[in-house]
C-alpha positions, -999 to +999 in steps of 0.1 A: -402+172+686-435+159+675-442+139+634-451+172+620-422+193+633-400+161+620-415+162+591-408+199+582-380+194+596-373+159+567-388+190+542-360+217+547-332+187+543-346+179+512-351+215+500-317+228+506-300+193+491-321+200+462-315+237+459-281+231+463-277+211+427-298+239+409-268+263+398-297+295+389-305+296+427-286+322+447-304+319+485-334+304+500-345+321+530-373+308+556-396+333+567-430+335+584-443+312+617-415+287+610-387+313+614-401+328+647-378+325+678-400+343+700-432+312+694-433+282+671-457+280+646-484+260+654-491+220+638-513+242+613-484+262+601-469+259+566-428+262+555-426+294+535-396+301+517-379+330+496-360+313+466-340+340+448-332+326+414-319+341+381-342+319+360-375+317+385-396+312+357-387+278+353-398+270+384-432+285+378-435+270+344-431+235+353-436+213+390-417+188+378-387+195+402-415+194+427-407+155+433-366+162+439-378+176+474-411+151+486-440+137+468-466+160+458-500+153+461-509+188+446-491+219+434-500+250+416-490+287+414-504+322+417-495+358+418-482+379+451-490+409+456-460+425+448-465+413+411-444+382+415-450+344+415-452+315+442-458+281+442-474+261+468-475+223+470-490+199+491-469+170+502-478+135+512-481+135+548-499+168+546-471+194+549-472+223+531-445+242+511-448+281+502-421+293+474-421+327+465-395+333+437-378+361+431-353+374+411-321+381+426-315+417+414-354+429+430-336+423+467-307+447+463-307+477+480 
């Protein structure tokens, strides 16, 4: 495993450790190229996570919590095509994380 892969594995573990302390986070799912099993993500692939939270606005309005996952160099939010929000974070070392923030009710069948 190369340094980038090790960095993303640590980032995932830091995210999980932090998310387990947040009472409004109901679930989180890794999606995109880092979730593929048929061929691995390349070194330029970011980490994409859908976060199901009862108060997603909290994670949009403030970025203070990002420091619980890693050392952020840059973070910003933007709208998703479906009208939701995502927070993008560039962490020290060049690792990037995209969190799509949504309400659990929006994903019920």
